[in-house]
N, C-alpha and C positions, 0 to 999 in steps of 0.2 A: 543712337544714343549719341548725342553733341554733346563733352563736357561744357560747363558753366563753371567760372571762376566765380568763386563765393562773393557772394556783397556785402561781404562781412565778415572776411577769414583773417586770416594771419597774414606780415605780407612772406615771408617764405613759400606757406599754401595757395595763397596765392600766383603768387610769381610760377612755380609749378605747375599748375591749376591751365595755367596762360600756355607755358610752357604744349603741357600735355594736349591739348585742343591743337593747334599749329600741326605739333607731331601727327596726331588720330588724322587730318587733313590732309596731309603727307600719303600715307597708307591709303585711306580712301580715290587719292588721286589714279589709283592703279585699279581699283578693282575693274573686272570685265573686261580689263583689256586685256589681249594675249601677248605676249613675249614679243611680236614685231612691230604692234603699238608702242610696245612699256619701251623702246627701242629703237623707234627711230625719228633722225636727228630734224628737228621743226625750227629749229634756230639756223641763221649763217653761220653759227657757233661750236653748231653741233650737240648740244642741250637734249636732252630726252628726258624723257620720265627717270628710269633707271641710274641716268645719272646725277640728278639731284639726291636719292636714297642714299645715293655710295657717300658722295660727297658729305649729307650730312648728319651719316655714320661718324664718318674722318673726324667731324669738325667735333661733333660729338663727345667722340674717346678725346678728343684733342682740350680743347678746351675745360671740362669736368673731370676728365682724370687725369692727363696730362701736368694739367698746369698746377693739377693739389698733390702734383707726384704718387699718385695711383697708377697702381698697375693695368695696362690694356693687350688686348689683344696684337697677338702682332701682324701689320699690317704686309700682305699678300705684293703691296704695290706702289710708286714710287704717291709719296705723299702730294703731290706738284700734280700725280695723274686722277687724281681722285674722279673727277666730271668724267672720267674716260671708259666707258665698261668692254670691259674683253668681253668675245666671242662666248672664252670657256666659263665665265661669271653668268651662273643661270639671273634669274628674277628669284627660286627660291632662298641662293643662300646669301641675296643682296637686300629682301626684305630681312630674313633672323639677322646678318650685321648686324643694319640700325636696330632688330631688334637687342639686339644683346647689347648697342653703344648703349640704347636707352634705361636697359639696367641696371651697366654700369654708369651709367650719368647721373642715375635717378641715389643708388648706391651713399654717390659721390653726397650727394643732396643730403643725405641725410642723416650723415654723419656728420659735415660739418656745419656752422654755425653763419647766417652771413655777412658779418663780418670776416670772417675767416680767412687769408689771402693765400696767395699760390703766387707762381710767375710766371707768366704766358711766354708761348714762344716766341715774342719777340722782345723778353724782356723786362717787363713792362709787373709793377705788380698789381695783381688786381683779385679782389674782391670775392667771394661765390655770390652776392648780390647783384656786383658788374657782370660776371659770366652767366646768373640767370636772365639777365637782363638782355646781354647782346643774345643770345642762344633763341628768345624769343623773338626778338629783332631780326634775327637769319635765319629764323624758320622759316618767321611770316613771309618772310621776302620770298621767300623760293619755295613755301605752298602758293605763292602770287603764279610765281614761273610756270608754276604744275598744272595750276589753275588754266594759263594762257593755253597752255602747250596742249591741254586734255582738252580746252573748246576746238583749236583746231583739228584736232584728232578725231573727234563725236563729237561735239557740240554741248561735252556736260560742265558743267560750269555752278558753282558756288561752292562754299569751305565743310558743305555736311551735307549726304545724304535728305534730301524732300521727303517728307512724306506723301 
């Protein structure tokens, strides 16, 4: 079932529903593929489906937790290497990492108001509203990358399963 952004929902509820819709698409892009396919580089830069999941998990922690002074789990990799999947990183571990990052981010969203501010990695003062909009954009962008990678792998397209 694909999430629907409420047609008349409150602002925070609608923003989070939109983000969740794209988060779900990210995970759906992994369905039915074996580990080799998930790791297969499909662009000259080496992009693969798992690298995008790892990246999105790291940025969820960064934008929601670090920006607003909340605790994050320690990263076992240099944040500059978040698009690189090591042989020692299992699919299950990276999907679980993304799940934990989502839960941590949602906790921040639940605790703060849209006008509450934090300091981003580059020193800018940003509101929770801005971070939600940014993460919707970033997650949608990477879900689009994943759509193309998935189509190249096995022809599957779309942002959610079709009946």
